[in-house]
Residue, then its C-alpha position, 0 to 999 in steps of 0.5 A: m500500499t503506497t501513500t502519498k504525503e502532501k508536501k507542506k507549503i513553504l512561505v517564500f514571503n508575505d506581500r504586506a505592502t500590497y496588504e496594506s494597500y487593501k487594508a487602506k482602501e478597506n478603511v476607507q469603505f469602512k468609513i463610508v459605511n460609518d457615514l451611512q450609518i450616521l445618516a440613517d441614524a440621524s433621520l431614522g433613529i439608532n440602529q434602525i436599519e434592519n437589512w444592510v444588503e438593502y440599505l447599501n444597494n439603495p440607500a436613498n430608497y431604503l431610507v425613504e421606505r423605512y422612514w415611511e414605515l416607522y414615522g411617515s405613515r402615521f402622520n401622512a395620507p397613504f397617498a402622500d409622496r414618501e420621498k418628499v415626506y422623507f426628504n422634507s422631514s430629515n436633513v439627509g440630501i439625496e446627493n450626499l446618499n447617492e455620492l456615499r453610495s457611489r464611493f461604496d461601490r467603487m471601493q467594492n470594485e477596487l477591492r474585488n475578492y477582498a471587498l466587504k463581505i455584506n449581510k443583513d446585519g452589517v458588513v464585516s472585513n473579508l481581508k486577511e493578512t495571510d492572503f498575501n502569503k506567497y509560497l514556493n512553486p514545488a517545482m522550484e524548490q531545489e533551485y530555491n535552496d540552492c539560491l539560499s545557499f549561493i546567498e550564504a556563500s556570497k556573504k562568506m565571500k564578501p570580504y574578498y571582493a568589492s563591497n557591493y553585490n551588483f555583479l551577482t544580480r547580473f550573473y544569476d536572476g534568482v537574486r536581487l538587492d534589497d533596499h540596504s544592498e544586501l543579497i536576497p532571493n528574488y521571490q517573484k521567480f520562485i512563486 
């Protein structure tokens, strides 16, 4: 009976810069959601959003209908224009709502796979730092190990040649210089 062991993934690096870029966009998006929450709280009362999916899909319509349900139907005739009732009774402008929704949608598109998850009860982050881990391509494992050995050997040899490693980066595309002119693996080659 033959069993195959699944090889453990080898983490090469975490693309923190890209993660932080997405995190900044996500923070902007949470700010937009917070602004929309403030507008709803100001016109409907605290925590009156019953369905965040509907609210974020069309904030103006949601607020108009929810306001009518909570207050407008009690004090207005059934045939009254619900939009006029809402916008005359609140300090919320439709332009402001539309702008926030437009910004929210734009950020959702920019975040793509990492866009906020929207459910009935609110929004939650879909962004994890581990999503930006870059793992070694199994077919490149031997070359990667040789690359690490090459870097170690070059560090031992450094006292015998010029102080920088530029010539080594021309010799082998598996290495590059970091911000401090130290030789490191060219991670993109191995993922």
